PASEBA-1860 file (N, C-alpha, C; in nm, 3 decimals):
! residues 175
1> XXXXXXXX> -3.198/4.023/-0.893/-3.077/4.100/-0.894/-2.977/4.047/-0.791 ~ -3.022/4.020/-0.669/-2.936/3.967/-0.564/-2.886/3.829/-0.602 ~ -2.971/3.748/-0.662/-2.931/3.615/-0.703/-2.823/3.622/-0.810 ~ -2.842/3.714/-0.905/-2.743/3.731/-1.012/-2.608/3.777/-0.954 ~ -2.613/3.872/-0.860/-2.490/3.922/-0.796/-2.421/3.808/-0.720 ~ -2.496/3.728/-0.647/-2.439/3.615/-0.573/-2.377/3.512/-0.669 ~ -2.442/3.489/-0.783/-2.389/3.395/-0.882/-2.257/3.446/-0.939 ~ -2.253/3.575/-0.975/-2.130/3.633/-1.030/-2.019/3.631/-0.925
9> XXXXXXXX> -2.051/3.666/-0.801/-1.953/3.664/-0.693/-1.903/3.521/-0.670 ~ -1.995/3.427/-0.670/-1.958/3.286/-0.650/-1.867/3.235/-0.760 ~ -1.898/3.270/-0.886/-1.814/3.227/-0.998/-1.677/3.292/-0.994 ~ -1.673/3.418/-0.951/-1.543/3.486/-0.947/-1.455/3.432/-0.834 ~ -1.512/3.382/-0.727/-1.434/3.328/-0.615/-1.402/3.179/-0.630 ~ -1.470/3.109/-0.719/-1.447/2.965/-0.732/-1.304/2.928/-0.771 ~ -1.235/3.004/-0.857/-1.094/2.968/-0.882/-1.008/2.974/-0.757 ~ -1.037/3.068/-0.667/-0.961/3.076/-0.542/-0.985/2.953/-0.456
17> XXXXXXXX> -1.108/2.907/-0.452/-1.140/2.788/-0.374/-1.069/2.667/-0.432 ~ -1.068/2.654/-0.564/-1.000/2.541/-0.628/-0.850/2.548/-0.606 ~ -0.794/2.668/-0.613/-0.651/2.686/-0.591/-0.615/2.644/-0.450 ~ -0.698/2.678/-0.354/-0.672/2.638/-0.216/-0.667/2.487/-0.201 ~ -0.756/2.417/-0.267/-0.757/2.270/-0.260/-0.631/2.213/-0.324 ~ -0.594/2.266/-0.440/-0.474/2.216/-0.508/-0.349/2.243/-0.426 ~ -0.343/2.359/-0.361/-0.228/2.391/-0.277/-0.220/2.296/-0.160 ~ -0.335/2.266/-0.100/-0.338/2.173/0.013/-0.293/2.034/-0.031
25> XXXXXXXX> -0.337/1.986/-0.146/-0.295/1.856/-0.197/-0.147/1.855/-0.228 ~ -0.097/1.966/-0.284/0.046/1.975/-0.315/0.129/1.972/-0.186 ~ 0.082/2.039/-0.080/0.155/2.039/0.046/0.158/1.899/0.106 ~ 0.048/1.824/0.094/0.047/1.687/0.145/0.145/1.601/0.068 ~ 0.153/1.620/-0.064/0.246/1.544/-0.146/0.390/1.580/-0.111 ~ 0.417/1.710/-0.091/0.551/1.756/-0.058/0.594/1.711/0.080 ~ 0.498/1.687/0.169/0.532/1.653/0.307/0.608/1.521/0.316 ~ 0.589/1.432/0.222/0.657/1.303/0.226/0.780/1.308/0.136
33> XXXXXXXX> 0.900/1.313/0.195/1.020/1.322/0.112/1.045/1.192/0.035 ~ 1.107/1.206/-0.080/1.145/1.091/-0.160/1.297/1.076/-0.149 ~ 1.340/0.959/-0.107/1.481/0.937/-0.082/1.551/0.866/-0.197 ~ 1.673/0.906/-0.221/1.764/0.838/-0.311/1.864/0.765/-0.224 ~ 1.926/0.660/-0.278/2.014/0.574/-0.199/2.149/0.561/-0.268 ~ 2.254/0.548/-0.187/2.389/0.527/-0.239/2.451/0.408/-0.167 ~ 2.503/0.314/-0.245/2.573/0.199/-0.190/2.713/0.196/-0.248 ~ 2.812/0.183/-0.163/2.952/0.183/-0.207/3.014/0.047/-0.179
41> XXXXXXXX> 3.109/0.009/-0.265/3.174/-0.121/-0.250/3.320/-0.110/-0.292 ~ 3.399/-0.203/-0.244/3.541/-0.205/-0.279/3.565/-0.252/-0.422 ~ 3.472/-0.328/-0.477/3.486/-0.377/-0.613/3.350/-0.418/-0.669 ~ 3.348/-0.453/-0.797/3.225/-0.499/-0.860/3.258/-0.605/-0.964 ~ 3.159/-0.690/-0.991/3.172/-0.786/-1.101/3.035/-0.801/-1.167 ~ 3.037/-0.844/-1.293/2.915/-0.857/-1.370/2.924/-0.983/-1.456 ~ 2.823/-1.068/-1.446/2.818/-1.189/-1.528/2.673/-1.234/-1.540 ~ 2.634/-1.270/-1.661/2.502/-1.329/-1.689/2.387/-1.247/-1.630
49> XXXXXXXX> 2.394/-1.115/-1.647/2.285/-1.028/-1.604/2.281/-0.999/-1.455 ~ 2.387/-1.036/-1.382/2.391/-1.012/-1.238/2.509/-0.921/-1.204 ~ 2.479/-0.810/-1.139/2.580/-0.716/-1.090/2.602/-0.746/-0.944 ~ 2.728/-0.764/-0.904/2.761/-0.790/-0.764/2.854/-0.681/-0.714 ~ 2.813/-0.617/-0.606/2.897/-0.520/-0.536/2.975/-0.600/-0.431 ~ 3.107/-0.609/-0.449/3.191/-0.689/-0.361/3.238/-0.605/-0.242 ~ 3.232/-0.665/-0.125/3.269/-0.594/-0.002/3.192/-0.463/0.009 ~ 3.059/-0.474/-0.005/2.972/-0.356/0.002/2.977/-0.298/0.142
57> XXXXXXXX> 2.964/-0.168/0.151/2.961/-0.101/0.281/2.844/-0.153/0.362 ~ 2.862/-0.170/0.491/2.749/-0.215/0.575/2.643/-0.107/0.592 ~ 2.670/0.014/0.540/2.578/0.126/0.552/2.535/0.173/0.413 ~ 2.404/0.187/0.392/2.349/0.247/0.271/2.310/0.390/0.306 ~ 2.362/0.486/0.230/2.333/0.627/0.253/2.202/0.662/0.185 ~ 2.122/0.747/0.248/1.998/0.794/0.186/1.990/0.944/0.202 ~ 1.930/1.008/0.102/1.913/1.153/0.108/1.795/1.193/0.022 ~ 1.740/1.310/0.052/1.628/1.363/-0.026/1.671/1.493/-0.089
65> XXXXXXXX> 1.595/1.534/-0.189/1.620/1.660/-0.257/1.520/1.761/-0.205 ~ 1.513/1.875/-0.268/1.424/1.982/-0.228/1.281/1.932/-0.214 ~ 1.197/1.995/-0.140/1.217/2.121/-0.070/1.289/2.103/0.064 ~ 1.278/1.987/0.124/1.345/1.965/0.252/1.457/1.864/0.232 ~ 1.579/1.907/0.247/1.693/1.818/0.226/1.723/1.743/0.354 ~ 1.711/1.612/0.344/1.736/1.525/0.457/1.843/1.424/0.417 ~ 1.921/1.379/0.513/2.022/1.278/0.485/2.031/1.185/0.605 ~ 2.069/1.062/0.577/2.083/0.965/0.684/2.143/0.837/0.629
73> XXXXXXXX> 2.126/0.731/0.702/2.177/0.603/0.656/2.094/0.490/0.717 ~ 2.108/0.373/0.659/2.043/0.254/0.712/2.139/0.138/0.690 ~ 2.125/0.035/0.769/2.210/-0.082/0.751/2.179/-0.145/0.616 ~ 2.283/-0.182/0.544/2.263/-0.243/0.412/2.183/-0.372/0.424 ~ 2.201/-0.448/0.532/2.122/-0.570/0.548/1.975/-0.541/0.578 ~ 1.941/-0.417/0.616/1.800/-0.377/0.628/1.744/-0.329/0.494 ~ 1.833/-0.291/0.403/1.789/-0.241/0.273/1.722/-0.352/0.190 ~ 1.773/-0.473/0.198/1.719/-0.583/0.116/1.572/-0.610/0.150
81> XXXXXXXX> 1.533/-0.626/0.277/1.389/-0.643/0.306/1.308/-0.517/0.276 ~ 1.371/-0.399/0.291/1.305/-0.271/0.260/1.261/-0.267/0.114 ~ 1.333/-0.337/0.026/1.306/-0.343/-0.117/1.160/-0.377/-0.145 ~ 1.103/-0.465/-0.064/0.966/-0.514/-0.087/0.859/-0.427/-0.021 ~ 0.900/-0.339/0.072/0.804/-0.257/0.144/0.752/-0.144/0.056 ~ 0.623/-0.115/0.067/0.563/-0.009/-0.013/0.569/0.125/0.056 ~ 0.562/0.230/-0.025/0.550/0.366/0.029/0.404/0.389/0.064 ~ 0.371/0.509/0.106/0.232/0.539/0.138/0.143/0.533/0.013
89> XXXXXXXX> 0.203/0.544/-0.106/0.126/0.532/-0.230/0.120/0.387/-0.277 ~ 0.173/0.293/-0.198/0.167/0.152/-0.234/0.275/0.109/-0.331 ~ 0.374/0.194/-0.356/0.481/0.161/-0.449/0.598/0.103/-0.371 ~ 0.671/0.015/-0.434/0.793/-0.039/-0.374/0.894/-0.059/-0.486 ~ 1.019/-0.081/-0.450/1.120/-0.110/-0.551/1.088/-0.241/-0.622 ~ 1.025/-0.334/-0.549/0.990/-0.461/-0.611/0.881/-0.442/-0.717 ~ 0.780/-0.358/-0.688/0.672/-0.337/-0.785/0.711/-0.241/-0.896 ~ 0.800/-0.147/-0.867/0.848/-0.050/-0.966/1.000/-0.044/-0.957
97> XXXXXXXX> 1.071/-0.135/-1.024/1.217/-0.142/-1.012/1.283/-0.008/-1.046 ~ 1.379/0.032/-0.961/1.443/0.163/-0.981/1.553/0.156/-1.085 ~ 1.582/0.270/-1.141/1.701/0.287/-1.224/1.814/0.330/-1.131 ~ 1.935/0.305/-1.174/2.050/0.343/-1.093/2.166/0.376/-1.185 ~ 2.256/0.455/-1.133/2.379/0.488/-1.204/2.493/0.423/-1.126 ~ 2.566/0.335/-1.192/2.682/0.271/-1.130/2.807/0.345/-1.176 ~ 2.877/0.405/-1.080/3.005/0.472/-1.108/3.113/0.379/-1.053 ~ 3.212/0.348/-1.136/3.314/0.253/-1.092/3.449/0.287/-1.154
105> XXXXXXXX> 3.552/0.231/-1.095/3.687/0.243/-1.150/3.718/0.113/-1.223 ~ 3.770/0.126/-1.343/3.812/0.011/-1.423/3.959/0.035/-1.454 ~ 4.044/-0.013/-1.364/4.186/0.022/-1.374/4.200/0.168/-1.337 ~ 4.263/0.245/-1.423/4.278/0.389/-1.400/4.162/0.469/-1.459 ~ 4.074/0.402/-1.533/3.962/0.468/-1.600/3.837/0.468/-1.512 ~ 3.758/0.574/-1.527/3.628/0.582/-1.462/3.522/0.530/-1.557 ~ 3.420/0.466/-1.503/3.311/0.420/-1.586/3.177/0.453/-1.524 ~ 3.077/0.469/-1.606/2.939/0.492/-1.562/2.847/0.410/-1.648
113> XXXXXXXX> 2.755/0.341/-1.583/2.657/0.260/-1.654/2.522/0.282/-1.586 ~ 2.418/0.299/-1.666/2.283/0.315/-1.614/2.212/0.180/-1.626 ~ 2.153/0.136/-1.515/2.088/0.005/-1.510/1.952/0.015/-1.442 ~ 1.871/-0.088/-1.460/1.750/-0.108/-1.381/1.781/-0.224/-1.288 ~ 1.745/-0.208/-1.160/1.779/-0.306/-1.057/1.661/-0.395/-1.022 ~ 1.689/-0.524/-1.000/1.588/-0.622/-0.958/1.650/-0.715/-0.854 ~ 1.568/-0.768/-0.767/1.599/-0.882/-0.680/1.733/-0.872/-0.606 ~ 1.746/-0.781/-0.510/1.872/-0.773/-0.436/1.892/-0.896/-0.348
121> XXXXXXXX> 2.019/-0.939/-0.338/2.054/-1.052/-0.251/2.185/-1.019/-0.183 ~ 2.185/-1.025/-0.052/2.305/-0.999/0.026/2.355/-1.131/0.080 ~ 2.476/-1.169/0.039/2.540/-1.292/0.085/2.675/-1.251/0.143 ~ 2.686/-1.260/0.274/2.807/-1.212/0.340/2.820/-1.063/0.318 ~ 2.930/-1.020/0.258/2.949/-0.878/0.231/2.935/-0.845/0.083 ~ 2.875/-0.937/0.005/2.851/-0.914/-0.138/2.702/-0.893/-0.162 ~ 2.668/-0.783/-0.228/2.529/-0.750/-0.261/2.511/-0.763/-0.411 ~ 2.417/-0.848/-0.452/2.394/-0.872/-0.595/2.256/-0.823/-0.636
129> XXXXXXXX> 2.247/-0.778/-0.760/2.121/-0.740/-0.823/2.117/-0.804/-0.961 ~ 1.999/-0.849/-1.001/1.979/-0.880/-1.143/1.957/-0.745/-1.208 ~ 2.020/-0.720/-1.324/2.012/-0.587/-1.385/1.979/-0.596/-1.533 ~ 1.916/-0.490/-1.582/1.904/-0.463/-1.725/1.990/-0.340/-1.750 ~ 2.082/-0.350/-1.843/2.168/-0.236/-1.876/2.092/-0.145/-1.971 ~ 2.077/-0.019/-1.933/2.005/0.079/-2.014/2.100/0.163/-2.098 ~ 2.218/0.189/-2.042/2.315/0.272/-2.114/2.454/0.240/-2.064 ~ 2.547/0.222/-2.155/2.685/0.191/-2.119/2.712/0.042/-2.127
137> XXXXXXXX> 2.829/0.004/-2.082/2.869/-0.136/-2.086/2.939/-0.171/-1.955 ~ 2.891/-0.277/-1.891/2.951/-0.321/-1.766/3.068/-0.414/-1.794 ~ 3.182/-0.389/-1.731/3.294/-0.482/-1.745/3.271/-0.605/-1.657 ~ 3.343/-0.712/-1.684/3.331/-0.833/-1.602/3.377/-0.806/-1.459 ~ 3.477/-0.718/-1.441/3.529/-0.683/-1.308/3.565/-0.537/-1.306 ~ 3.555/-0.477/-1.189/3.594/-0.338/-1.174/3.637/-0.311/-1.033 ~ 3.697/-0.195/-1.013/3.744/-0.155/-0.881/3.633/-0.092/-0.800 ~ 3.671/0.001/-0.714/3.576/0.068/-0.625/3.454/0.115/-0.704
145> XXXXXXXX> 3.336/0.098/-0.643/3.212/0.130/-0.713/3.112/0.195/-0.618 ~ 3.030/0.282/-0.674/2.918/0.342/-0.601/2.794/0.330/-0.687 ~ 2.686/0.286/-0.626/2.558/0.268/-0.695/2.462/0.374/-0.644 ~ 2.416/0.463/-0.733/2.324/0.571/-0.700/2.185/0.528/-0.746 ~ 2.097/0.499/-0.650/1.966/0.441/-0.679/1.859/0.549/-0.674 ~ 1.779/0.557/-0.781/1.670/0.655/-0.788/1.557/0.620/-0.691 ~ 1.471/0.717/-0.668/1.356/0.698/-0.580/1.258/0.600/-0.643 ~ 1.170/0.549/-0.562/1.069/0.455/-0.608/0.980/0.521/-0.711
153> XXXXXXXX> 0.962/0.454/-0.825/0.867/0.499/-0.925/0.914/0.613/-1.013 ~ 1.041/0.653/-1.005/1.088/0.763/-1.089/1.157/0.704/-1.211 ~ 1.103/0.726/-1.330/1.164/0.670/-1.450/1.292/0.743/-1.487 ~ 1.360/0.693/-1.587/1.485/0.754/-1.633/1.451/0.878/-1.715 ~ 1.433/0.989/-1.646/1.400/1.115/-1.709/1.506/1.217/-1.671 ~ 1.506/1.335/-1.731/1.605/1.436/-1.692/1.601/1.472/-1.544 ~ 1.484/1.453/-1.477/1.479/1.486/-1.335/1.516/1.368/-1.247 ~ 1.531/1.250/-1.302/1.575/1.137/-1.221/1.725/1.149/-1.197
161> XXXXXXXX> 1.772/1.088/-1.091/1.914/1.097/-1.059/1.998/1.035/-1.169 ~ 1.959/0.917/-1.216/2.036/0.852/-1.323/2.029/0.934/-1.451 ~ 1.913/0.993/-1.480/1.900/1.076/-1.599/1.986/1.201/-1.590 ~ 1.988/1.264/-1.474/2.070/1.384/-1.453/2.217/1.347/-1.462 ~ 2.255/1.236/-1.404/2.394/1.191/-1.408/2.435/1.163/-1.553 ~ 2.344/1.102/-1.629/2.373/1.071/-1.769/2.395/1.199/-1.848 ~ 2.313/1.303/-1.825/2.331/1.429/-1.894/2.464/1.492/-1.860 ~ 2.501/1.490/-1.730/2.628/1.549/-1.689/2.744/1.475/-1.754
169> XXXXXXX> 2.735/1.343/-1.763/2.841/1.262/-1.824/2.855/1.300/-1.971 ~ 2.744/1.314/-2.042/2.750/1.351/-2.184/2.811/1.488/-2.202 ~ 2.774/1.583/-2.114/2.831/1.717/-2.124/2.982/1.713/-2.102 ~ 3.024/1.633/-2.005/3.167/1.625/-1.973/3.242/1.565/-2.090 ~ 3.182/1.468/-2.157/3.249/1.403/-2.272/3.252/1.498/-2.391 ~ 3.143/1.571/-2.415/3.134/1.661/-2.530/3.229/1.779/-2.520 ~ 3.243/1.835/-2.401/3.318/1.959/-2.387/3.451/1.928/-2.334
END
């Protein structure tokens, strides 16, 4: 009888024990913020699969989303070597190329193009990436530009920055 009672009590409490473990794992995952990056430039050009941000800002802005909102910046010339560095999960932009949303001025018109970024190269004040265009069309030249880079390993989904930006753009065009 005591054994049966202990078994029933143990089975009834086991979901609580499992929930505690899952909560602890979730807190460890949440403890490490995931940063998005923004790079701004005075102009942009595109040729043969290479996007170049001309006169790029010497500062790359970084920020995180919920639960803890953090913001800061890093030198753009430090961003290029950072590309190859892995996170605590062993991911890097080099191993998992990020998607990005390029917002630019083309004359008086605004443009947005979603791309995947590869192989950053900083030469003087020009920052170049080899890109795959996922959505939109890049002009050969454009005016002021901002590149919004998704976090490491986040695909183009509704929760990714580029995916969210794409949805907002479609809504703005539709309505």
